[in-house]
C-alpha positions as CSV (number, residue, x, y, z in Angstrom):
1,M,16.4,63.3,-257.0
2,K,15.0,63.3,-253.5
3,N,16.5,60.8,-251.1
4,I,13.4,59.7,-249.2
5,L,14.1,58.0,-245.9
6,I,10.6,57.9,-244.5
7,P,7.6,59.0,-246.8
8,E,4.8,61.0,-245.5
9,H,2.2,58.1,-245.4
10,R,4.4,56.1,-243.2
11,I,4.9,59.0,-240.8
12,L,1.1,59.7,-240.5
13,S,0.4,56.0,-240.0
14,R,2.8,55.8,-237.1
15,L,1.6,59.1,-235.6
16,K,-1.9,57.6,-235.5
17,E,-0.5,54.6,-233.7
18,L,1.3,56.6,-231.2
19,A,-1.9,58.7,-230.7
20,R,-3.8,55.5,-229.8
21,E,-1.2,54.7,-227.3
22,I,-1.4,58.0,-225.7
23,D,-5.2,57.8,-225.6
24,R,-4.9,54.4,-223.8
25,D,-2.1,55.3,-221.5
26,F,-3.5,58.7,-220.5
27,A,-7.3,57.7,-220.4
28,G,-9.0,59.8,-217.8
29,R,-6.3,62.3,-217.5
30,E,-5.4,65.5,-219.5
31,P,-1.8,65.4,-220.5
32,V,0.0,68.6,-221.6
33,L,1.8,68.0,-224.9
34,V,4.8,70.2,-225.0
35,C,6.3,70.7,-228.4
36,N,9.9,71.6,-228.9
37,L,10.1,74.3,-231.5
38,K,11.0,74.6,-234.4
39,G,11.6,71.1,-235.6
40,A,8.7,69.3,-233.9
41,F,5.9,71.7,-235.0
42,M,4.6,69.3,-237.8
43,V,4.8,66.3,-235.6
44,M,2.8,68.1,-233.0
45,A,0.1,69.4,-235.5
46,D,-0.5,66.0,-236.8
47,L,-0.3,64.1,-233.6
48,V,-2.8,66.4,-231.8
49,R,-5.3,65.7,-234.7
50,F,-5.0,62.0,-234.0
51,V,-5.3,62.1,-230.1
52,T,-8.9,61.7,-229.1
53,I,-8.5,62.3,-225.4
54,P,-8.5,65.9,-224.0
55,V,-5.1,67.4,-224.2
56,R,-3.5,70.8,-223.6
57,T,-0.5,72.1,-225.7
58,D,2.4,74.2,-224.9
59,F,5.6,75.2,-226.8
60,V,9.2,75.4,-225.7
61,C,12.4,76.0,-227.7
62,F,15.5,74.2,-226.7
63,T,18.3,73.6,-229.2
64,S,21.7,72.3,-229.5
65,Y,22.2,72.4,-233.2
66,N,24.1,74.9,-235.3
67,G,23.6,73.9,-238.9
68,A,24.1,70.3,-239.4
69,E,26.3,69.8,-236.4
70,S,25.4,69.5,-232.6
71,S,26.9,72.5,-230.8
72,G,27.5,70.4,-227.6
73,S,25.5,72.8,-225.5
74,V,21.8,73.5,-225.1
75,Q,20.2,76.8,-225.4
76,K,16.8,77.5,-224.0
77,R,15.0,80.3,-225.9
78,L,11.5,79.6,-224.8
79,D,10.1,78.0,-221.6
80,V,6.5,76.6,-220.9
81,S,3.7,79.1,-220.3
82,E,1.2,76.5,-219.0
83,D,1.0,75.7,-215.4
84,I,2.1,72.1,-215.5
85,A,2.4,71.4,-211.8
86,G,0.7,68.2,-211.0
87,K,-0.1,67.3,-214.7
88,P,1.3,64.7,-216.8
89,V,3.5,66.0,-219.6
90,I,4.5,64.4,-223.0
91,I,7.4,66.1,-224.6
92,V,7.0,66.1,-228.4
93,E,10.3,66.0,-230.3
94,D,11.4,65.8,-234.0
95,I,14.5,63.8,-233.4
96,I,16.7,62.5,-230.5
97,D,20.1,62.4,-231.5
98,T,22.6,62.6,-228.8
99,G,20.0,63.1,-226.2
100,L,21.4,66.3,-225.0
101,T,18.5,68.5,-225.8
102,V,15.8,66.1,-224.4
103,R,17.8,65.7,-221.2
104,A,18.1,69.5,-220.7
105,L,14.4,70.0,-221.5
106,T,13.3,67.3,-219.2
107,D,15.4,68.7,-216.3
108,N,14.0,72.2,-216.9
109,L,10.2,70.7,-216.9
110,K,10.9,68.9,-213.7
111,E,11.4,72.4,-212.1
112,H,7.7,72.9,-212.8
113,A,6.6,70.0,-210.8
114,P,4.5,67.9,-213.2
115,S,3.1,64.6,-212.1
116,G,5.4,62.8,-214.8
117,I,7.2,63.2,-218.1
118,S,7.2,61.1,-221.1
119,V,8.9,61.7,-224.4
120,L,7.5,61.3,-227.9
121,S,10.0,61.7,-230.7
122,L,9.3,60.9,-234.4
123,L,12.9,59.8,-235.1
124,Y,15.5,58.6,-232.6
125,R,19.0,57.2,-233.1
126,K,20.1,53.8,-231.8
127,G,20.1,53.5,-228.1
128,A,18.0,56.6,-227.6
129,K,14.4,55.2,-228.0
130,P,11.8,57.3,-226.1
131,R,8.7,56.0,-224.4
132,Y,6.9,56.9,-227.6
133,G,9.1,56.3,-230.6
134,G,8.4,56.8,-234.3
135,F,11.3,55.5,-236.2
136,E,14.7,54.5,-235.3
137,I,17.1,55.9,-237.9
138,G,20.9,55.4,-238.7
139,D,23.7,57.8,-239.2
140,G,23.3,60.7,-241.6
141,F,21.7,64.1,-241.4
142,V,18.0,64.2,-242.0
143,Y,15.6,66.9,-242.9
144,G,11.9,67.6,-244.0
145,Y,8.7,67.1,-242.1
146,G,9.7,70.0,-239.7
147,L,13.4,69.3,-239.5
148,D,15.6,71.8,-241.2
149,Y,18.9,72.0,-242.9
150,E,20.3,75.5,-242.4
151,G,16.9,76.8,-241.8
152,R,15.4,75.4,-245.0
153,Y,13.1,72.5,-246.1
154,R,11.0,72.1,-243.0
155,Q,8.0,72.2,-245.5
156,M,9.0,68.8,-247.1
157,R,6.3,66.1,-246.6
158,D,8.7,63.4,-246.3
159,V,11.9,62.8,-244.1
160,L,14.8,62.9,-246.3
161,I,18.5,62.0,-245.9
162,L,21.1,64.6,-246.9
163,Q,23.6,63.4,-249.4
164,N,27.2,64.8,-249.4
165,N,26.8,66.5,-252.6
166,E,23.5,68.4,-251.5
167,K,25.7,70.2,-248.8
168,D,27.5,72.4,-251.4
């Protein structure tokens, strides 16, 4: 049996709300939405369909996970290709857990001199609420809706929580 934490309809509803906030906060400007691959690709795809103001998109890959555990260090695998100097940037994340990855990504983007950086994350742990936060979640490993477990299950439409017996 699936252990659904957040069903797809709630995810989409919350992303629509966040898109309306972005439309309001960035009216008259053209923010660059920077998706952190691989986990945030589904968040990004649905979010950009709900945003109505002009936006640009780019992709990066910063990771600190190895399987179901944080490695404690961040690896940069892909940097922005857009010129973001002087432009507002919104980092699009799947989850903020320890905050290590989003801090490293933010520091990296600052080197490109954007006019400002905001963070949107579908999921976040207690104490890590971003400017645009989807759902605060408790402890436990989550997967689905772009998040993986050992490279699998990104295609699941809901966010699920991994049970101990599923790790075998």
